[in-house]
N, C-alpha and C positions, 0 to 999 in steps of 0.2 A: 241523540243516541251515542253511547260510548263506543269506543273502538273495540272490535272483537279481539279476543285473546288469540295470539299467534302461537301455534304449536311449534315448539322447538325441536326440530329434527333436521337431518341433513337435507339440503336442497339438491335435488337430483339434476335439475337443468344447470348445465355448466355456465351459461350466460347469466342466469339469475343468481347463481352462487357467487360469481365474480362481482356482480353489481352490489349484492348485499355485503360482501366482504369490504369493498371500497367504501360504502357508506358507513358501516359500523366501525371500520378502522379509523376513519376521520372523526367519528363521534367519540371513541375511546381516547384518542390522542387529545381531543379538545377538553375532555374531562380531566385528563392528567395535567394539562396546562392550568386548568382552573384550580385544581388541588394545590399545585405549586404556588400560584399567586395568592389564593384566598387563605390557605392554611399554612403557608411556609413549609410545605412538605417536600421531601426529596422523593421524586418519582422517576422510575425508569421502566420502559416498556421495550420488549423485543417481540416482534411478530414475524412469522413466516407464512406466506400465502400458500395455497395448494400447489402453486407453480414454483415453490421454493425461493420466492422473492422476499428479501429482508426489508422490514420496516422497523424503525426504532425511534424512541423518544427518551430524553433524559433531562431532568431539571437543569436549568442554566447554572445553578449554584453548585453543581457537582459534576462528576464524570461517570461514565458507565463503568469504568475500571474500579473507581472508588466504591461504587454501589455494590459491585460483585465482591470486592474484598470485604466490605462491611457485612454483606450477607453471610459470607463464609465464617467471619469472626463471630457473628451473633448465633448462627446455627451450629457452629462446630463442625462443619463439613469442609471438604477440600474438593473443589470441582476439578482440579488438575490431576488428581491421583490416578484416575483411570487412563487419562491421556499420557501421563508420564510412564505408567506401566506398559502401555502399548509401544511407546517410543523406545523403552528399554528393551523389550523383546525384539524389536526390529534391529536395534543396534547389536544385540548379541548374535542374531542370525548373520548379519553382515560381517561381524568379527570372526565368526566361525568359518564362513565362506572364504574370507581373506586369508585365514590361517591355512586352510586346505590348499588354496592356490599357491601360497608361498612354499608350502611343503612339497607340492608337485614340482615347482621350479627347482627346489634344492635337489630333489631326487633325479631330475633330468640332467643335473651337472655332477651326479655321483655322490650326493650327500644323503644322509638319513635313509640308507638302503636296508639297514638291519631290521626295520619295522615291517618290510615287505616279505610275503611268503613266496614260495617258488612260482606259483601261478602269476602273482603280481609282477615279479621280476621278469618273467618271460614276456608278459604283456608290455612292460616298459621297454625291454630290449627291442621288441617288434616295432613299437612306436618310434623309437629313436632310429632304427634302421630305415624305416620308411621316410622319416624326416631327412635323414642324411642323403637318401637317394634323390629327393626333391631338391636339396641344396646343391648337390653335385650337378644335376641336370640344369638348374638355373645358372650355375657358375659356367658350365661348358657353353651354354647358349650365349651368355654375355661375352665370353672370350671369342667365340666364333664371330659374333657381330663386330667386335673390336678389330679382329684380324681382317675381315672383309672390308671394313671401313678404311683401315690402314692401307690395304692393297690397292683399293680404288684411288686413294689419295696419292700413293706413290706413282701409279700408272699415269694419273693426270699430270703429275709434276714432270714425269719423263717426257710425256707428249708436249707439254708446254716448253720444256727445255730444248726439244729437238727441232722445233720450228719457231721462226721469228714472227709469225702472225701475219705476214704479208699475203693477202688473198689473191693478188694478181700472179704470184709465182708458184702456186700450189695446184695440184690436181688431186682428185678423190682416190683414197685407198681404203682398205678394210683392215681393222685391228681387233684383237680380242680384248673386249672391254672388262669382263669380269670372269669369275670362276665358272659361270654358266655358259661360257663361250658364245655370248651374244655379240654379234658384230656391230660396230658403230663406225660411221664414216669420219675420217680425218683427212688431212691434206699433207701431201709430201711435195717437196720442192721439185718442180718439173725439170730444172736444169741440173739436178744432182748427177755428176759425171759417172759415179760407180753404177748407178741404176741403168743408165743408158748403155754403158759398156758391156754389162752383163745381159742385156736384152730384155729387161723388165719394162713392161708398159705400165700405164697409169692404173690398170685394173688387175695386174698380175701379181701384186705384192700384198702380203698380209703379214701382221705381227702376231706372235703367239706368246 
């Protein structure tokens, strides 16, 4: 008995559809290879599965690019026209955006202002005023941190210069460490004559 005729329609079952694609893909590539060998034909195939996976075949005596170029020459079509037009449109959009940004920068430094109306000039002035406030605040904070760091460094140098570092000849005292008036223990020479003459004890003296 002959094989029954198979109805050509979309296979609904996903697994069966993938199996059928795999088998028939192998079959059509086999036929393309046979045409290349038996008939000295130039054959190229491009296949995409339903999962967008690419499969291709090209006769060993040519390349896919040569086949596409030959196709365009014979048919009088240009496959790259639409792609080029899309790229050109995107380029023009980026060019316009770049020009707007450059103009905005020039206006922020006082150039090309004649093109702006009263409302736009007021908006630009407001933006620049807010930006200037932020710049001044950032600068003030940086200067303050630098001053604080410098003061702490100077205080530490004064302390280091005042004492020779001998632990056996010092007793605890309190000094003002920074602008927040946080005390920190340091040591003063126990045998300092001026301190004893004036009646200061080891815990009665602090530096401000």
